[in-house]
Biopython code that builds the backbone (N, CA, C, O; Angstrom):
import numpy as np
from Bio.PDB.StructureBuilder import StructureBuilder

atoms = [
    (1, "MET", "N", (39.920, -2.323, 12.008)),
    (1, "MET", "CA", (39.293, -0.976, 11.959)),
    (1, "MET", "C", (39.839, 0.033, 10.773)),
    (1, "MET", "O", (40.950, -0.071, 10.254)),
    (2, "GLU", "N", (38.703, 1.178, 10.391)),
    (2, "GLU", "CA", (38.889, 1.778, 9.175)),
    (2, "GLU", "C", (40.365, 2.642, 9.610)),
    (2, "GLU", "O", (40.930, 2.468, 10.690)),
    (3, "SER", "N", (40.811, 3.520, 8.627)),
    (3, "SER", "CA", (41.972, 3.992, 9.147)),
    (3, "SER", "C", (41.073, 5.960, 9.282)),
    (3, "SER", "O", (40.276, 6.627, 8.623)),
    (4, "ARG", "N", (41.651, 6.067, 10.184)),
    (4, "ARG", "CA", (40.826, 7.557, 10.570)),
    (4, "ARG", "C", (42.006, 8.819, 10.544)),
    (4, "ARG", "O", (42.916, 8.767, 11.371)),
    (5, "LEU", "N", (41.943, 9.963, 9.546)),
    (5, "LEU", "CA", (42.576, 10.705, 9.331)),
    (5, "LEU", "C", (42.635, 11.544, 10.821)),
    (5, "LEU", "O", (41.768, 11.511, 11.694)),
    (6, "ASN", "N", (44.060, 12.389, 10.850)),
    (6, "ASN", "CA", (44.146, 13.144, 12.041)),
    (6, "ASN", "C", (43.728, 14.409, 11.185)),
    (6, "ASN", "O", (43.415, 14.438, 9.995)),
    (7, "CYS", "N", (43.822, 15.714, 12.330)),
    (7, "CYS", "CA", (43.513, 16.951, 11.599)),
    (7, "CYS", "C", (44.711, 17.296, 10.921)),
    (7, "CYS", "O", (44.374, 17.774, 9.838)),
    (8, "TRP", "N", (45.783, 17.286, 11.017)),
    (8, "TRP", "CA", (46.943, 17.677, 10.214)),
    (8, "TRP", "C", (47.032, 16.910, 8.871)),
    (8, "TRP", "O", (47.794, 17.354, 8.013)),
    (9, "GLU", "N", (46.437, 15.987, 8.669)),
    (9, "GLU", "CA", (46.149, 15.026, 7.728)),
    (9, "GLU", "C", (44.870, 15.449, 6.651)),
    (9, "GLU", "O", (45.012, 15.543, 5.432)),
    (10, "TYR", "N", (43.897, 15.625, 7.221)),
    (10, "TYR", "CA", (42.854, 16.035, 7.097)),
    (10, "TYR", "C", (42.722, 17.654, 6.426)),
    (10, "TYR", "O", (42.046, 17.803, 5.407)),
    (11, "LYS", "N", (43.344, 18.719, 7.006)),
    (11, "LYS", "CA", (43.502, 19.664, 6.818)),
    (11, "LYS", "C", (44.753, 19.810, 5.968)),
    (11, "LYS", "O", (44.726, 20.873, 5.347)),
    (12, "ASN", "N", (45.637, 19.218, 5.784)),
    (12, "ASN", "CA", (46.712, 19.339, 5.262)),
    (12, "ASN", "C", (47.778, 20.504, 5.757)),
    (12, "ASN", "O", (48.761, 20.661, 5.032)),
    (13, "CYS", "N", (47.711, 20.972, 6.423)),
    (13, "CYS", "CA", (48.534, 22.229, 7.016)),
    (13, "CYS", "C", (50.074, 22.029, 6.851)),
    (13, "CYS", "O", (50.684, 23.063, 6.575)),
    (14, "GLY", "N", (50.714, 21.043, 6.953)),
    (14, "GLY", "CA", (52.280, 20.659, 7.126)),
    (14, "GLY", "C", (52.590, 20.834, 8.415)),
    (14, "GLY", "O", (53.771, 20.760, 8.756)),
    (15, "LEU", "N", (51.599, 21.092, 9.327)),
    (15, "LEU", "CA", (52.368, 21.018, 10.577)),
    (15, "LEU", "C", (52.275, 19.651, 11.483)),
    (15, "LEU", "O", (52.362, 19.649, 12.711)),
    (16, "GLY", "N", (52.162, 18.961, 10.997)),
    (16, "GLY", "CA", (51.839, 17.455, 11.621)),
    (16, "GLY", "C", (53.473, 16.938, 11.748)),
    (16, "GLY", "O", (54.544, 17.507, 11.536)),
    (17, "PRO", "N", (53.096, 15.561, 12.204)),
    (17, "PRO", "CA", (54.998, 14.967, 12.328)),
    (17, "PRO", "C", (55.269, 15.095, 10.928)),
    (17, "PRO", "O", (54.385, 15.137, 10.073)),
    (18, "ASP", "N", (56.379, 15.151, 10.723)),
    (18, "ASP", "CA", (57.182, 15.131, 9.288)),
    (18, "ASP", "C", (56.773, 16.131, 8.465)),
    (18, "ASP", "O", (57.033, 16.023, 7.267)),
    (19, "GLY", "N", (55.998, 17.384, 8.990)),
    (19, "GLY", "CA", (55.108, 18.167, 7.750)),
    (19, "GLY", "C", (56.171, 19.121, 7.455)),
    (19, "GLY", "O", (57.148, 19.429, 8.138)),
    (20, "HIS", "N", (55.652, 19.685, 5.874)),
    (20, "HIS", "CA", (56.715, 20.336, 5.320)),
    (20, "HIS", "C", (56.741, 21.956, 5.749)),
    (20, "HIS", "O", (57.429, 22.790, 5.161)),
    (21, "ARG", "N", (55.860, 22.245, 6.889)),
    (21, "ARG", "CA", (56.114, 23.749, 7.194)),
    (21, "ARG", "C", (56.339, 23.839, 8.663)),
    (21, "ARG", "O", (55.868, 24.723, 9.378)),
    (22, "ILE", "N", (57.138, 22.802, 9.078)),
    (22, "ILE", "CA", (57.205, 22.744, 10.636)),
    (22, "ILE", "C", (58.698, 23.769, 10.676)),
    (22, "ILE", "O", (59.085, 24.392, 11.665)),
    (23, "SER", "N", (59.093, 23.746, 9.878)),
    (23, "SER", "CA", (60.564, 24.744, 9.950)),
    (23, "SER", "C", (60.429, 26.041, 9.883)),
    (23, "SER", "O", (61.322, 26.799, 10.263)),
    (24, "GLU", "N", (59.099, 26.521, 9.307)),
    (24, "GLU", "CA", (58.206, 27.860, 9.396)),
    (24, "GLU", "C", (57.875, 28.217, 10.681)),
    (24, "GLU", "O", (58.257, 29.220, 11.284)),
    (25, "MET", "N", (57.067, 27.255, 11.111)),
    (25, "MET", "CA", (55.974, 27.597, 12.078)),
    (25, "MET", "C", (55.940, 26.612, 13.386)),
    (25, "MET", "O", (55.074, 26.889, 14.217)),
    (26, "GLY", "N", (56.791, 25.485, 13.661)),
    (26, "GLY", "CA", (57.184, 24.744, 14.356)),
    (26, "GLY", "C", (55.549, 23.495, 14.400)),
    (26, "GLY", "O", (54.440, 23.687, 13.901)),
    (27, "LEU", "N", (55.881, 22.722, 14.913)),
    (27, "LEU", "CA", (55.247, 21.582, 15.117)),
    (27, "LEU", "C", (53.806, 21.709, 16.214)),
    (27, "LEU", "O", (53.861, 21.862, 17.434)),
    (28, "CYS", "N", (52.841, 21.620, 15.563)),
    (28, "CYS", "CA", (51.441, 22.149, 16.279)),
    (28, "CYS", "C", (51.465, 21.252, 17.274)),
    (28, "CYS", "O", (51.916, 20.108, 17.218)),
    (29, "PRO", "N", (50.868, 21.908, 18.375)),
    (29, "PRO", "CA", (50.659, 21.181, 19.456)),
    (29, "PRO", "C", (49.818, 19.638, 19.548)),
    (29, "PRO", "O", (50.051, 18.697, 20.307)),
    (30, "THR", "N", (49.068, 19.731, 18.787)),
    (30, "THR", "CA", (48.189, 18.435, 18.322)),
    (30, "THR", "C", (48.984, 17.286, 18.141)),
    (30, "THR", "O", (48.813, 16.288, 18.842)),
    (31, "ALA", "N", (50.089, 17.363, 17.000)),
    (31, "ALA", "CA", (51.181, 16.099, 17.018)),
    (31, "ALA", "C", (52.116, 15.890, 18.298)),
    (31, "ALA", "O", (52.741, 14.830, 18.353)),
    (32, "SER", "N", (52.222, 16.567, 19.052)),
    (32, "SER", "CA", (52.742, 16.006, 20.226)),
    (32, "SER", "C", (52.043, 16.117, 21.716)),
    (32, "SER", "O", (52.641, 16.316, 22.773)),
    (33, "GLU", "N", (51.076, 15.994, 21.591)),
    (33, "GLU", "CA", (50.134, 15.591, 22.646)),
    (33, "GLU", "C", (49.953, 14.583, 23.311)),
    (33, "GLU", "O", (48.834, 14.070, 23.299)),
    (34, "HIS", "N", (50.807, 14.123, 23.933)),
    (34, "HIS", "CA", (50.554, 12.404, 24.135)),
    (34, "HIS", "C", (49.357, 11.862, 24.947)),
    (34, "HIS", "O", (48.899, 10.720, 24.912)),
    (35, "LYS", "N", (48.892, 13.050, 25.781)),
    (35, "LYS", "CA", (47.881, 12.652, 26.770)),
    (35, "LYS", "C", (46.474, 12.129, 26.218)),
    (35, "LYS", "O", (45.556, 11.642, 26.878)),
    (36, "LEU", "N", (46.536, 12.350, 24.863)),
    (36, "LEU", "CA", (45.224, 12.355, 23.991)),
    (36, "LEU", "C", (45.752, 11.041, 22.822)),
    (36, "LEU", "O", (45.167, 10.364, 21.977)),
    (37, "HIS", "N", (46.613, 11.101, 23.128)),
    (37, "HIS", "CA", (46.888, 9.775, 21.973)),
    (37, "HIS", "C", (46.299, 8.418, 21.771)),
    (37, "HIS", "O", (46.327, 7.671, 22.749)),
    (38, "GLY", "N", (45.852, 8.046, 20.836)),
    (38, "GLY", "CA", (44.466, 7.362, 20.994)),
    (38, "GLY", "C", (43.002, 7.640, 21.094)),
    (38, "GLY", "O", (42.263, 6.660, 21.194)),
    (39, "VAL", "N", (42.522, 8.730, 21.082)),
    (39, "VAL", "CA", (41.566, 8.878, 21.188)),
    (39, "VAL", "C", (40.916, 8.981, 19.972)),
    (39, "VAL", "O", (41.530, 9.587, 19.093)),
    (40, "HIS", "N", (39.811, 8.532, 19.703)),
    (40, "HIS", "CA", (38.921, 8.581, 18.679)),
    (40, "HIS", "C", (39.836, 7.844, 17.402)),
    (40, "HIS", "O", (39.703, 8.108, 16.207)),
    (41, "ASN", "N", (40.701, 6.951, 17.939)),
    (41, "ASN", "CA", (41.978, 6.279, 17.455)),
    (41, "ASN", "C", (42.862, 7.181, 16.438)),
    (41, "ASN", "O", (43.291, 6.731, 15.376)),
    (42, "GLY", "N", (43.032, 8.192, 16.782)),
    (42, "GLY", "CA", (44.073, 9.036, 16.577)),
    (42, "GLY", "C", (45.596, 9.116, 17.012)),
    (42, "GLY", "O", (46.014, 8.574, 18.035)),
    (43, "ASP", "N", (46.226, 9.697, 16.310)),
    (43, "ASP", "CA", (47.889, 9.578, 16.635)),
    (43, "ASP", "C", (47.959, 11.266, 17.458)),
    (43, "ASP", "O", (47.544, 12.350, 17.046)),
    (44, "LYS", "N", (48.673, 10.893, 18.772)),
    (44, "LYS", "CA", (48.347, 12.176, 19.853)),
    (44, "LYS", "C", (46.990, 12.694, 19.940)),
    (44, "LYS", "O", (45.977, 12.047, 20.203)),
    (45, "ALA", "N", (47.084, 13.895, 19.697)),
    (45, "ALA", "CA", (45.866, 15.134, 19.548)),
    (45, "ALA", "C", (45.150, 14.857, 18.612)),
    (45, "ALA", "O", (44.001, 15.258, 18.799)),
    (46, "GLY", "N", (45.379, 14.065, 17.154)),
    (46, "GLY", "CA", (45.081, 14.251, 15.853)),
    (46, "GLY", "C", (43.591, 14.237, 15.843)),
    (46, "GLY", "O", (43.186, 14.830, 14.842)),
    (47, "ARG", "N", (42.817, 13.869, 16.442)),
    (47, "ARG", "CA", (41.456, 13.558, 16.333)),
    (47, "ARG", "C", (40.734, 13.956, 17.577)),
    (47, "ARG", "O", (39.882, 13.213, 18.063)),
    (48, "ALA", "N", (41.087, 15.249, 18.171)),
    (48, "ALA", "CA", (40.652, 15.485, 19.318)),
    (48, "ALA", "C", (41.584, 17.045, 19.230)),
    (48, "ALA", "O", (42.050, 17.497, 20.276)),
    (49, "CYS", "N", (41.755, 17.663, 18.125)),
    (49, "CYS", "CA", (42.606, 19.405, 18.411)),
    (49, "CYS", "C", (41.790, 20.291, 19.025)),
    (49, "CYS", "O", (42.378, 21.296, 19.425)),
    (50, "TRP", "N", (40.217, 20.231, 19.301)),
    (50, "TRP", "CA", (39.528, 21.177, 19.504)),
    (50, "TRP", "C", (39.584, 21.530, 21.171)),
    (50, "TRP", "O", (39.021, 22.434, 21.788)),
    (51, "VAL", "N", (40.349, 20.620, 21.573)),
    (51, "VAL", "CA", (40.670, 20.803, 23.382)),
    (51, "VAL", "C", (42.195, 21.126, 23.562)),
    (51, "VAL", "O", (42.629, 21.616, 24.605)),
    (52, "VAL", "N", (42.807, 20.887, 22.716)),
    (52, "VAL", "CA", (44.258, 21.440, 22.569)),
    (52, "VAL", "C", (44.489, 23.117, 22.291)),
    (52, "VAL", "O", (44.222, 23.835, 21.327)),
    (53, "ALA", "N", (45.083, 23.359, 23.547)),
    (53, "ALA", "CA", (45.289, 25.214, 23.066)),
    (53, "ALA", "C", (46.568, 25.250, 22.150)),
    (53, "ALA", "O", (47.533, 24.497, 22.282)),
    (54, "GLY", "N", (46.425, 26.311, 21.130)),
    (54, "GLY", "CA", (47.602, 27.194, 20.832)),
    (54, "GLY", "C", (47.732, 26.191, 19.195)),
    (54, "GLY", "O", (48.654, 26.074, 18.387)),
    (55, "THR", "N", (46.653, 25.745, 19.238)),
    (55, "THR", "CA", (46.959, 25.064, 17.713)),
    (55, "THR", "C", (47.011, 25.874, 16.573)),
    (55, "THR", "O", (46.617, 27.034, 16.698)),
    (56, "TYR", "N", (47.547, 25.371, 15.150)),
    (56, "TYR", "CA", (47.508, 26.541, 14.084)),
    (56, "TYR", "C", (46.643, 26.339, 12.871)),
    (56, "TYR", "O", (46.952, 26.523, 11.693)),
    (57, "CYS", "N", (45.373, 25.878, 13.433)),
    (57, "CYS", "CA", (44.342, 25.993, 12.606)),
    (57, "CYS", "C", (44.089, 27.101, 11.610)),
    (57, "CYS", "O", (43.771, 28.168, 12.136)),
    (58, "GLY", "N", (44.153, 27.092, 10.359)),
    (58, "GLY", "CA", (44.161, 28.078, 9.397)),
    (58, "GLY", "C", (45.256, 28.885, 9.189)),
    (58, "GLY", "O", (45.071, 29.869, 8.473)),
    (59, "GLY", "N", (46.659, 28.649, 9.776)),
    (59, "GLY", "CA", (47.716, 29.113, 9.579)),
    (59, "GLY", "C", (48.173, 30.334, 10.983)),
    (59, "GLY", "O", (49.209, 30.957, 11.217)),
    (60, "VAL", "N", (46.762, 30.254, 11.720)),
    (60, "VAL", "CA", (46.967, 31.026, 12.840)),
    (60, "VAL", "C", (46.875, 30.404, 13.956)),
    (60, "VAL", "O", (46.204, 29.378, 14.066)),
    (61, "VAL", "N", (47.667, 31.048, 15.127)),
    (61, "VAL", "CA", (47.377, 30.458, 16.720)),
    (61, "VAL", "C", (46.128, 30.652, 16.967)),
    (61, "VAL", "O", (45.448, 31.632, 16.660)),
    (62, "GLN", "N", (45.708, 29.363, 17.734)),
    (62, "GLN", "CA", (43.877, 29.489, 18.000)),
    (62, "GLN", "C", (43.767, 29.928, 19.389)),
    (62, "GLN", "O", (42.717, 30.359, 19.864)),
    (63, "GLY", "N", (44.958, 29.805, 20.089)),
    (63, "GLY", "CA", (44.786, 30.279, 21.418)),
    (63, "GLY", "C", (44.110, 29.309, 22.733)),
    (63, "GLY", "O", (44.150, 28.104, 22.487)),
    (64, "LYS", "N", (43.633, 29.599, 23.790)),
    (64, "LYS", "CA", (43.197, 28.577, 24.875)),
    (64, "LYS", "C", (41.715, 28.125, 24.200)),
    (64, "LYS", "O", (41.105, 28.767, 23.344)),
    (65, "PHE", "N", (41.396, 27.148, 24.672)),
    (65, "PHE", "CA", (40.030, 26.244, 24.604)),
    (65, "PHE", "C", (38.898, 27.168, 24.624)),
    (65, "PHE", "O", (37.939, 27.115, 23.854)),
    (66, "ALA", "N", (39.116, 28.200, 25.759)),
    (66, "ALA", "CA", (37.598, 28.978, 25.770)),
    (66, "ALA", "C", (37.507, 29.986, 24.686)),
    (66, "ALA", "O", (36.387, 30.365, 24.345)),
    (67, "GLN", "N", (38.767, 30.550, 23.997)),
    (67, "GLN", "CA", (38.560, 31.184, 22.683)),
    (67, "GLN", "C", (38.320, 30.662, 21.681)),
    (67, "GLN", "O", (37.904, 31.393, 20.782)),
    (68, "LYS", "N", (38.487, 29.072, 21.379)),
    (68, "LYS", "CA", (38.716, 28.697, 19.893)),
    (68, "LYS", "C", (37.353, 27.793, 19.935)),
    (68, "LYS", "O", (36.898, 27.427, 18.852)),
    (69, "TYR", "N", (36.615, 27.379, 21.261)),
    (69, "TYR", "CA", (35.905, 26.126, 20.994)),
    (69, "TYR", "C", (34.733, 26.525, 20.018)),
    (69, "TYR", "O", (34.268, 25.563, 19.407)),
    (70, "ASN", "N", (34.194, 27.679, 19.763)),
    (70, "ASN", "CA", (33.075, 28.247, 18.704)),
    (70, "ASN", "C", (33.710, 27.983, 17.305)),
    (70, "ASN", "O", (32.946, 27.634, 16.405)),
    (71, "THR", "N", (34.671, 28.081, 17.114)),
    (71, "THR", "CA", (35.046, 28.218, 15.941)),
    (71, "THR", "C", (35.049, 26.459, 15.570)),
    (71, "THR", "O", (34.520, 25.920, 14.598)),
    (72, "CYS", "N", (35.885, 25.760, 16.773)),
    (72, "CYS", "CA", (36.287, 24.232, 16.505)),
    (72, "CYS", "C", (35.050, 23.359, 16.271)),
    (72, "CYS", "O", (34.845, 22.465, 15.450)),
    (73, "ALA", "N", (34.299, 23.878, 17.226)),
    (73, "ALA", "CA", (32.777, 23.123, 16.942)),
    (73, "ALA", "C", (32.092, 23.354, 15.383)),
    (73, "ALA", "O", (31.526, 22.489, 14.714)),
    (74, "ASN", "N", (32.274, 24.498, 15.091)),
    (74, "ASN", "CA", (31.679, 24.707, 13.560)),
    (74, "ASN", "C", (32.554, 23.908, 12.452)),
    (74, "ASN", "O", (31.881, 23.472, 11.519)),
    (75, "CYS", "N", (33.704, 23.692, 12.414)),
    (75, "CYS", "CA", (34.928, 22.908, 12.124)),
    (75, "CYS", "C", (34.187, 21.773, 11.157)),
    (75, "CYS", "O", (33.275, 21.114, 11.655)),
    (76, "ASP", "N", (34.488, 21.599, 10.092)),
    (76, "ASP", "CA", (34.355, 20.427, 9.084)),
    (76, "ASP", "C", (35.292, 19.397, 9.561)),
    (76, "ASP", "O", (35.169, 18.434, 8.803)),
    (77, "PHE", "N", (35.993, 19.204, 10.284)),
    (77, "PHE", "CA", (37.032, 18.305, 10.709)),
    (77, "PHE", "C", (36.145, 17.651, 12.084)),
    (77, "PHE", "O", (35.773, 16.492, 12.269)),
    (78, "TYR", "N", (35.991, 18.749, 12.860)),
    (78, "TYR", "CA", (35.497, 18.382, 14.264)),
    (78, "TYR", "C", (34.234, 17.484, 13.788)),
    (78, "TYR", "O", (34.254, 16.315, 14.173)),
    (79, "GLN", "N", (33.116, 17.909, 12.978)),
    (79, "GLN", "CA", (32.091, 17.415, 12.649)),
    (79, "GLN", "C", (32.101, 16.263, 11.580)),
    (79, "GLN", "O", (30.984, 15.911, 11.201)),
    (80, "LYS", "N", (33.038, 15.708, 11.110)),
    (80, "LYS", "CA", (33.615, 14.670, 10.503)),
    (80, "LYS", "C", (33.586, 13.483, 11.645)),
    (80, "LYS", "O", (32.828, 12.526, 11.807)),
    (81, "VAL", "N", (35.032, 14.078, 12.551)),
    (81, "VAL", "CA", (35.119, 13.030, 13.872)),
    (81, "VAL", "C", (33.810, 12.757, 14.377)),
    (81, "VAL", "O", (33.428, 11.604, 14.575)),
    (82, "LEU", "N", (33.127, 13.737, 14.588)),
    (82, "LEU", "CA", (31.636, 13.329, 15.331)),
    (82, "LEU", "C", (31.009, 12.522, 14.589)),
    (82, "LEU", "O", (30.911, 11.383, 15.047)),
    (83, "GLU", "N", (30.586, 12.698, 13.678)),
    (83, "GLU", "CA", (30.056, 11.480, 12.549)),
    (83, "GLU", "C", (30.718, 10.058, 12.496)),
    (83, "GLU", "O", (30.105, 9.003, 12.659)),
    (84, "GLU", "N", (31.980, 10.179, 12.258)),
    (84, "GLU", "CA", (32.824, 8.896, 12.135)),
    (84, "GLU", "C", (32.577, 7.901, 13.660)),
    (84, "GLU", "O", (32.450, 6.677, 13.708)),
    (85, "GLU", "N", (32.562, 8.896, 14.839)),
    (85, "GLU", "CA", (32.604, 8.126, 16.069)),
    (85, "GLU", "C", (31.309, 7.864, 16.438)),
    (85, "GLU", "O", (31.100, 6.786, 16.992)),
    (86, "GLY", "N", (30.522, 8.512, 16.277)),
    (86, "GLY", "CA", (29.193, 8.610, 16.856)),
    (86, "GLY", "C", (28.710, 8.066, 18.187)),
    (86, "GLY", "O", (28.786, 8.908, 19.082)),
    (87, "SER", "N", (28.296, 7.037, 18.511)),
    (87, "SER", "CA", (28.129, 6.772, 20.173)),
    (87, "SER", "C", (29.601, 6.789, 20.769)),
    (87, "SER", "O", (29.673, 7.168, 21.939)),
    (88, "LYS", "N", (30.624, 6.484, 20.224)),
    (88, "LYS", "CA", (31.937, 6.462, 21.028)),
    (88, "LYS", "C", (32.612, 7.802, 21.322)),
    (88, "LYS", "O", (33.515, 8.008, 22.133)),
    (89, "PHE", "N", (31.926, 8.786, 20.409)),
    (89, "PHE", "CA", (32.722, 10.153, 20.416)),
    (89, "PHE", "C", (32.766, 10.424, 21.894)),
    (89, "PHE", "O", (31.789, 10.123, 22.580)),
    (90, "GLN", "N", (33.953, 11.035, 22.492)),
    (90, "GLN", "CA", (34.293, 11.282, 23.531)),
    (90, "GLN", "C", (34.485, 12.843, 23.924)),
    (90, "GLN", "O", (35.257, 13.705, 23.505)),
    (91, "LEU", "N", (33.267, 12.848, 25.090)),
    (91, "LEU", "CA", (33.117, 14.128, 25.454)),
    (91, "LEU", "C", (33.911, 15.460, 25.448)),
    (91, "LEU", "O", (35.007, 15.108, 25.884)),
    (92, "THR", "N", (33.962, 16.455, 25.264)),
    (92, "THR", "CA", (34.932, 17.230, 25.471)),
    (92, "THR", "C", (35.346, 17.473, 26.822)),
    (92, "THR", "O", (36.566, 17.567, 26.957)),
    (93, "LEU", "N", (34.699, 17.590, 27.787)),
    (93, "LEU", "CA", (35.090, 17.663, 29.147)),
    (93, "LEU", "C", (35.762, 16.341, 29.511)),
    (93, "LEU", "O", (36.512, 16.408, 30.485)),
    (94, "ASN", "N", (35.679, 15.547, 29.113)),
    (94, "ASN", "CA", (36.234, 14.354, 29.449)),
    (94, "ASN", "C", (37.702, 14.388, 28.852)),
    (94, "ASN", "O", (38.661, 14.070, 29.555)),
    (95, "LEU", "N", (37.864, 14.828, 27.387)),
    (95, "LEU", "CA", (39.067, 15.087, 27.303)),
    (95, "LEU", "C", (39.806, 16.304, 27.889)),
    (95, "LEU", "O", (41.035, 16.237, 27.853)),
    (96, "MET", "N", (39.275, 17.355, 28.398)),
    (96, "MET", "CA", (39.906, 18.311, 29.266)),
    (96, "MET", "C", (40.421, 17.981, 30.453)),
    (96, "MET", "O", (41.311, 18.610, 31.025)),
    (97, "LYS", "N", (39.688, 16.641, 30.996)),
    (97, "LYS", "CA", (40.244, 16.232, 32.051)),
    (97, "LYS", "C", (41.340, 15.269, 32.142)),
    (97, "LYS", "O", (41.979, 15.060, 33.174)),
    (98, "ARG", "N", (41.526, 14.701, 31.035)),
    (98, "ARG", "CA", (42.677, 13.937, 30.494)),
    (98, "ARG", "C", (43.974, 14.776, 30.346)),
    (98, "ARG", "O", (45.028, 14.367, 30.832)),
    (99, "LEU", "N", (43.910, 15.715, 29.809)),
    (99, "LEU", "CA", (44.774, 16.561, 29.642)),
    (99, "LEU", "C", (45.104, 17.537, 30.622)),
    (99, "LEU", "O", (45.962, 18.340, 30.254)),
    (100, "ARG", "N", (44.652, 17.686, 31.780)),
    (100, "ARG", "CA", (44.725, 17.912, 33.408)),
    (100, "ARG", "C", (45.459, 17.033, 34.316)),
    (100, "ARG", "O", (46.063, 17.385, 35.329)),
    (101, "GLU", "N", (45.332, 15.760, 33.809)),
    (101, "GLU", "CA", (46.014, 14.809, 34.273)),
    (101, "GLU", "C", (47.440, 14.521, 34.361)),
    (101, "GLU", "O", (47.966, 14.420, 33.253)),
    (102, "SER", "N", (48.154, 14.373, 35.274)),
    (102, "SER", "CA", (49.805, 14.253, 35.206)),
    (102, "SER", "C", (50.299, 13.220, 34.666)),
    (102, "SER", "O", (51.521, 13.087, 34.592)),
]
sb = StructureBuilder()
sb.init_structure("model")
sb.init_model(0)
sb.init_chain("A")
sb.init_seg("    ")
for serial, (resi, resn, name, xyz) in enumerate(atoms, 1):
    if name == "N":
        sb.init_residue(resn, " ", resi, " ")
    sb.init_atom(name, np.array(xyz, "f"), 0.0, 1.0, " ", f" {name:<3s}", serial, name[0])
structure = sb.get_structure()
């Protein structure tokens, strides 16, 4: 299996595990969301960041899903995951259901 980048690696934001900006801004929620671990072969929610509320994309908290999805759908990382996963791409609605499960 080809190695796939997580969002914090692709964006080089420094807010993923062991990131150089964690002390400044905290760990991004994608790097601690266990319910999406393994989705699209990512670590935690690192390859499903568009469904996680409160991400720090662009250095600014992006808010809830409804507030950020249009921006995320046009993001180069989202497009990359969509292309890399092809027919194995997991639909956003299914990922959101996984987040709601306890």
